[in-house]
A tleap script that builds the chain and sets N, CA, C and O, in Angstrom:
source leaprc.protein.ff14SB
mol = sequence {
  NMET THR VAL ARG THR LYS GLN THR THR THR
  LEU LYS ILE THR ARG VAL THR GLY THR SER
  SER THR GLY LYS GLU THR HIE ASP PHE VAL
  ASN LEU SER VAL ASN PRO GLU LEU ALA ASP
  GLY ASP VAL LEU SER ILE GLY SER LYS LEU
  GLY ASN LEU GLN LYS TYR PRO VAL ASP GLY
  ILE GLY ARG ILE ASP ALA SER THR LEU ALA
  GLU GLU CHIE
}
set mol.1.N position { 95.696 83.594 79.159 }
set mol.1.CA position { 95.985 83.786 80.445 }
set mol.1.C position { 97.225 84.475 81.056 }
set mol.1.O position { 98.291 84.821 80.547 }
set mol.2.N position { 96.746 84.559 82.295 }
set mol.2.CA position { 97.937 85.890 82.714 }
set mol.2.C position { 98.890 85.221 83.556 }
set mol.2.O position { 98.462 84.389 84.356 }
set mol.3.N position { 100.189 85.477 83.488 }
set mol.3.CA position { 101.098 84.781 83.940 }
set mol.3.C position { 101.987 86.030 85.059 }
set mol.3.O position { 102.012 87.252 84.912 }
set mol.4.N position { 102.564 85.301 86.019 }
set mol.4.CA position { 103.864 86.030 86.630 }
set mol.4.C position { 105.179 86.171 86.372 }
set mol.4.O position { 105.858 85.144 86.373 }
set mol.5.N position { 105.657 87.134 86.166 }
set mol.5.CA position { 107.105 86.835 85.860 }
set mol.5.C position { 107.986 88.137 86.905 }
set mol.5.O position { 107.293 89.063 87.325 }
set mol.6.N position { 109.111 88.112 87.165 }
set mol.6.CA position { 110.290 88.625 87.986 }
set mol.6.C position { 109.422 88.635 89.501 }
set mol.6.O position { 109.160 89.727 90.004 }
set mol.7.N position { 109.044 87.497 90.111 }
set mol.7.CA position { 108.700 87.508 91.245 }
set mol.7.C position { 109.716 87.579 92.752 }
set mol.7.O position { 110.285 86.665 93.348 }
set mol.8.N position { 109.659 88.898 93.014 }
set mol.8.CA position { 110.216 89.202 94.490 }
set mol.8.C position { 109.472 89.100 95.570 }
set mol.8.O position { 108.245 89.199 95.574 }
set mol.9.N position { 110.473 88.810 96.944 }
set mol.9.CA position { 109.986 88.791 97.822 }
set mol.9.C position { 110.706 89.704 98.986 }
set mol.9.O position { 111.919 89.617 99.178 }
set mol.10.N position { 109.953 90.494 99.667 }
set mol.10.CA position { 111.330 90.952 100.682 }
set mol.10.C position { 110.360 91.194 102.232 }
set mol.10.O position { 109.182 91.442 102.491 }
set mol.11.N position { 111.484 90.984 102.933 }
set mol.11.CA position { 110.696 90.424 104.265 }
set mol.11.C position { 111.151 92.237 105.272 }
set mol.11.O position { 112.203 92.872 105.200 }
set mol.12.N position { 110.133 92.498 105.933 }
set mol.12.CA position { 110.013 93.982 106.397 }
set mol.12.C position { 110.289 93.868 107.742 }
set mol.12.O position { 110.187 92.702 108.126 }
set mol.13.N position { 110.565 94.562 108.493 }
set mol.13.CA position { 110.908 94.501 109.957 }
set mol.13.C position { 110.614 96.271 110.504 }
set mol.13.O position { 111.395 97.221 110.448 }
set mol.14.N position { 109.693 96.235 110.839 }
set mol.14.CA position { 109.377 97.590 111.732 }
set mol.14.C position { 109.669 97.617 112.720 }
set mol.14.O position { 109.252 96.731 113.466 }
set mol.15.N position { 110.779 98.939 113.369 }
set mol.15.CA position { 111.345 98.788 114.597 }
set mol.15.C position { 110.665 100.392 115.134 }
set mol.15.O position { 110.297 101.435 114.593 }
set mol.16.N position { 110.743 99.981 116.154 }
set mol.16.CA position { 110.283 101.492 117.291 }
set mol.16.C position { 111.569 101.997 117.564 }
set mol.16.O position { 112.277 101.493 118.436 }
set mol.17.N position { 111.958 103.059 116.806 }
set mol.17.CA position { 113.070 103.982 117.064 }
set mol.17.C position { 113.184 105.150 118.425 }
set mol.17.O position { 114.163 105.412 119.124 }
set mol.18.N position { 111.517 105.809 118.479 }
set mol.18.CA position { 111.577 106.396 119.568 }
set mol.18.C position { 110.388 107.207 119.840 }
set mol.18.O position { 109.418 106.472 120.020 }
set mol.19.N position { 110.102 108.462 119.938 }
set mol.19.CA position { 108.953 109.192 120.285 }
set mol.19.C position { 109.106 110.445 119.616 }
set mol.19.O position { 110.098 111.125 119.353 }
set mol.20.N position { 107.690 110.607 119.370 }
set mol.20.CA position { 107.734 112.147 118.361 }
set mol.20.C position { 107.364 113.005 119.563 }
set mol.20.O position { 107.090 112.716 120.728 }
set mol.21.N position { 107.456 114.300 118.813 }
set mol.21.CA position { 107.334 115.680 119.924 }
set mol.21.C position { 105.352 115.500 120.428 }
set mol.21.O position { 105.104 115.903 121.564 }
set mol.22.N position { 104.342 115.036 119.748 }
set mol.22.CA position { 103.457 114.449 119.887 }
set mol.22.C position { 102.909 113.336 121.319 }
set mol.22.O position { 101.939 113.224 122.069 }
set mol.23.N position { 104.348 112.622 121.052 }
set mol.23.CA position { 103.892 111.198 121.865 }
set mol.23.C position { 103.740 109.864 121.253 }
set mol.23.O position { 103.540 108.762 121.763 }
set mol.24.N position { 103.873 110.206 120.154 }
set mol.24.CA position { 103.394 108.915 119.264 }
set mol.24.C position { 105.210 108.460 118.996 }
set mol.24.O position { 106.177 109.218 119.061 }
set mol.25.N position { 105.189 107.033 118.701 }
set mol.25.CA position { 106.176 106.186 118.446 }
set mol.25.C position { 106.602 106.609 116.937 }
set mol.25.O position { 105.848 106.578 115.964 }
set mol.26.N position { 107.594 106.901 116.939 }
set mol.26.CA position { 108.442 106.998 115.133 }
set mol.26.C position { 109.277 105.391 114.961 }
set mol.26.O position { 109.833 104.645 115.768 }
set mol.27.N position { 109.047 105.341 113.606 }
set mol.27.CA position { 109.334 104.043 113.256 }
set mol.27.C position { 110.176 103.942 112.149 }
set mol.27.O position { 110.163 104.806 111.273 }
set mol.28.N position { 110.872 103.014 112.110 }
set mol.28.CA position { 111.998 102.771 110.854 }
set mol.28.C position { 111.496 101.509 110.119 }
set mol.28.O position { 110.389 100.978 110.212 }
set mol.29.N position { 112.727 101.088 109.246 }
set mol.29.CA position { 112.337 99.541 108.403 }
set mol.29.C position { 113.288 99.006 107.959 }
set mol.29.O position { 114.006 99.672 107.213 }
set mol.30.N position { 113.573 97.887 108.196 }
set mol.30.CA position { 114.572 97.194 107.477 }
set mol.30.C position { 114.054 96.038 106.376 }
set mol.30.O position { 113.589 94.920 106.597 }
set mol.31.N position { 114.245 96.552 105.430 }
set mol.31.CA position { 113.920 95.377 104.171 }
set mol.31.C position { 114.688 94.436 103.877 }
set mol.31.O position { 115.845 94.737 104.167 }
set mol.32.N position { 114.589 93.372 103.409 }
set mol.32.CA position { 115.532 92.309 103.352 }
set mol.32.C position { 115.250 91.457 101.908 }
set mol.32.O position { 114.444 90.560 102.153 }
set mol.33.N position { 115.481 91.456 101.097 }
set mol.33.CA position { 115.398 90.668 99.807 }
set mol.33.C position { 115.638 89.088 100.394 }
set mol.33.O position { 116.676 88.731 100.952 }
set mol.34.N position { 113.997 87.885 100.051 }
set mol.34.CA position { 114.460 86.879 100.738 }
set mol.34.C position { 113.906 85.766 99.220 }
set mol.34.O position { 113.245 86.195 98.274 }
set mol.35.N position { 114.151 85.050 99.297 }
set mol.35.CA position { 113.673 83.670 98.072 }
set mol.35.C position { 112.208 83.918 98.253 }
set mol.35.O position { 111.804 83.592 99.369 }
set mol.36.N position { 111.184 84.480 97.329 }
set mol.36.CA position { 109.727 84.344 96.842 }
set mol.36.C position { 109.554 82.614 97.348 }
set mol.36.O position { 108.402 82.643 97.781 }
set mol.37.N position { 109.873 81.656 97.470 }
set mol.37.CA position { 109.546 80.537 97.781 }
set mol.37.C position { 109.364 80.122 99.118 }
set mol.37.O position { 108.611 79.272 99.593 }
set mol.38.N position { 110.116 80.809 99.593 }
set mol.38.CA position { 110.076 80.828 101.433 }
set mol.38.C position { 108.504 80.820 101.797 }
set mol.38.O position { 107.810 81.755 101.398 }
set mol.39.N position { 107.702 79.341 102.862 }
set mol.39.CA position { 106.797 79.428 103.489 }
set mol.39.C position { 106.567 80.619 104.342 }
set mol.39.O position { 107.600 80.983 104.904 }
set mol.40.N position { 105.272 81.501 104.667 }
set mol.40.CA position { 105.462 82.249 105.528 }
set mol.40.C position { 105.788 82.240 106.958 }
set mol.40.O position { 106.345 83.055 107.693 }
set mol.41.N position { 105.271 81.061 107.137 }
set mol.41.CA position { 105.937 81.104 108.407 }
set mol.41.C position { 107.548 80.944 108.695 }
set mol.41.O position { 107.996 81.132 109.826 }
set mol.42.N position { 108.513 80.526 107.410 }
set mol.42.CA position { 110.119 80.416 107.658 }
set mol.42.C position { 110.230 81.968 107.491 }
set mol.42.O position { 111.084 82.449 108.235 }
set mol.43.N position { 109.693 82.707 106.838 }
set mol.43.CA position { 109.878 84.339 107.000 }
set mol.43.C position { 109.224 84.952 108.125 }
set mol.43.O position { 109.540 86.100 108.440 }
set mol.44.N position { 108.494 84.422 108.659 }
set mol.44.CA position { 107.914 84.666 110.067 }
set mol.44.C position { 109.290 84.534 111.097 }
set mol.44.O position { 109.739 85.447 111.790 }
set mol.45.N position { 109.746 83.347 111.010 }
set mol.45.CA position { 110.925 82.842 111.746 }
set mol.45.C position { 112.279 83.557 111.292 }
set mol.45.O position { 112.997 83.869 112.242 }
set mol.46.N position { 112.783 83.888 109.979 }
set mol.46.CA position { 113.902 84.497 110.029 }
set mol.46.C position { 113.477 85.971 110.244 }
set mol.46.O position { 114.521 86.347 110.778 }
set mol.47.N position { 112.683 87.092 110.213 }
set mol.47.CA position { 112.545 88.418 110.706 }
set mol.47.C position { 112.355 88.501 112.320 }
set mol.47.O position { 112.882 89.399 112.977 }
set mol.48.N position { 111.467 87.370 112.957 }
set mol.48.CA position { 111.954 87.442 114.722 }
set mol.48.C position { 113.478 86.717 114.904 }
set mol.48.O position { 114.068 86.887 115.971 }
set mol.49.N position { 113.912 86.147 114.149 }
set mol.49.CA position { 115.549 85.799 114.874 }
set mol.49.C position { 116.451 86.941 114.599 }
set mol.49.O position { 117.418 87.238 115.301 }
set mol.50.N position { 115.949 87.758 113.187 }
set mol.50.CA position { 116.840 88.821 113.168 }
set mol.50.C position { 116.382 90.257 114.156 }
set mol.50.O position { 117.196 90.974 114.737 }
set mol.51.N position { 114.924 90.435 114.160 }
set mol.51.CA position { 114.447 91.254 115.223 }
set mol.51.C position { 115.209 91.015 116.647 }
set mol.51.O position { 115.176 91.906 117.496 }
set mol.52.N position { 115.833 89.902 116.862 }
set mol.52.CA position { 116.638 89.671 118.103 }
set mol.52.C position { 117.735 90.277 118.264 }
set mol.52.O position { 118.377 90.511 119.287 }
set mol.53.N position { 117.975 90.594 116.877 }
set mol.53.CA position { 119.425 91.203 116.825 }
set mol.53.C position { 119.477 92.779 116.617 }
set mol.53.O position { 120.520 93.383 116.366 }
set mol.54.N position { 118.413 93.285 116.730 }
set mol.54.CA position { 117.786 94.823 116.719 }
set mol.54.C position { 118.518 95.720 117.619 }
set mol.54.O position { 118.658 95.195 118.724 }
set mol.55.N position { 118.932 96.658 117.550 }
set mol.55.CA position { 119.162 97.526 118.475 }
set mol.55.C position { 117.673 98.408 119.300 }
set mol.55.O position { 117.412 98.940 120.379 }
set mol.56.N position { 117.085 98.156 118.139 }
set mol.56.CA position { 115.583 98.888 118.530 }
set mol.56.C position { 114.358 97.625 118.430 }
set mol.56.O position { 114.321 96.698 117.620 }
set mol.57.N position { 113.445 97.921 119.483 }
set mol.57.CA position { 112.467 96.767 119.720 }
set mol.57.C position { 111.717 96.957 118.425 }
set mol.57.O position { 111.367 97.993 117.861 }
set mol.58.N position { 111.534 95.461 118.042 }
set mol.58.CA position { 110.352 95.409 116.620 }
set mol.58.C position { 108.804 95.576 117.281 }
set mol.58.O position { 108.324 95.213 118.354 }
set mol.59.N position { 108.207 96.370 116.011 }
set mol.59.CA position { 106.989 96.605 116.091 }
set mol.59.C position { 106.257 95.674 115.226 }
set mol.59.O position { 105.029 95.739 115.275 }
set mol.60.N position { 107.025 94.467 114.119 }
set mol.60.CA position { 106.308 93.876 113.545 }
set mol.60.C position { 106.974 93.776 112.306 }
set mol.60.O position { 107.769 94.591 111.838 }
set mol.61.N position { 106.484 92.422 111.675 }
set mol.61.CA position { 107.255 91.739 110.519 }
set mol.61.C position { 106.526 91.620 109.432 }
set mol.61.O position { 105.444 91.054 109.586 }
set mol.62.N position { 106.798 91.983 108.389 }
set mol.62.CA position { 105.806 91.889 107.180 }
set mol.62.C position { 106.724 90.972 106.315 }
set mol.62.O position { 107.899 90.661 106.511 }
set mol.63.N position { 105.654 90.530 105.039 }
set mol.63.CA position { 106.237 90.099 103.438 }
set mol.63.C position { 105.331 90.931 103.005 }
set mol.63.O position { 104.277 91.345 103.487 }
set mol.64.N position { 105.985 91.151 101.855 }
set mol.64.CA position { 105.717 91.779 100.590 }
set mol.64.C position { 106.089 91.105 99.424 }
set mol.64.O position { 107.298 90.969 99.236 }
set mol.65.N position { 104.967 90.457 98.245 }
set mol.65.CA position { 105.511 90.172 97.193 }
set mol.65.C position { 105.194 90.940 95.851 }
set mol.65.O position { 104.145 91.506 95.543 }
set mol.66.N position { 105.731 90.884 95.521 }
set mol.66.CA position { 105.647 91.631 94.081 }
set mol.66.C position { 106.147 91.107 92.772 }
set mol.66.O position { 107.300 90.677 92.760 }
set mol.67.N position { 105.444 91.082 91.665 }
set mol.67.CA position { 105.773 90.534 90.081 }
set mol.67.C position { 104.965 91.147 89.343 }
set mol.67.O position { 103.910 91.757 89.513 }
set mol.68.N position { 106.003 90.745 87.997 }
set mol.68.CA position { 105.179 91.581 86.796 }
set mol.68.C position { 103.873 91.003 86.037 }
set mol.68.O position { 104.280 89.991 85.467 }
set mol.69.N position { 102.941 91.113 85.849 }
set mol.69.CA position { 102.050 90.265 85.186 }
set mol.69.C position { 102.155 90.559 83.900 }
set mol.69.O position { 102.430 91.710 83.558 }
set mol.70.N position { 101.924 89.422 82.864 }
set mol.70.CA position { 101.889 89.626 81.769 }
set mol.70.C position { 101.040 88.409 80.789 }
set mol.70.O position { 101.033 87.214 81.083 }
set mol.71.N position { 100.504 88.866 79.857 }
set mol.71.CA position { 99.471 87.982 78.937 }
set mol.71.C position { 100.049 86.938 78.431 }
set mol.71.O position { 100.627 87.409 77.451 }
set mol.72.N position { 100.273 85.816 78.459 }
set mol.72.CA position { 100.453 84.470 77.814 }
set mol.72.C position { 100.373 84.661 76.120 }
set mol.72.O position { 99.229 84.866 75.714 }
set mol.73.N position { 101.319 84.624 75.199 }
set mol.73.CA position { 100.922 84.608 73.826 }
set mol.73.C position { 100.962 83.130 73.295 }
set mol.73.O position { 100.655 82.885 72.129 }
savepdb mol mol.pdb
quit
C-alpha cells in the first residue's frame, strides 16, 4: 500500500507587476505555506483577502499540494 507523508500545501497568489516591451503582462508570485487540511474554499478565501492587500492586481489564486510517497511496510 502506498502512503503519503510530509504533506505540505502552498497558497500561490499571482500578481500583475507591469507590461513587457512586447506588450505582455509580467507577473510575480507570493507563495505562503498553509495548513494542508484546509478546504479549497478556505484557501481561496484567504488568498482573496490577502490579494486585496497587495500593491499589484491579482491575476490568480492557486493551491499547490505536495507530499512524499512511500510504500508501507
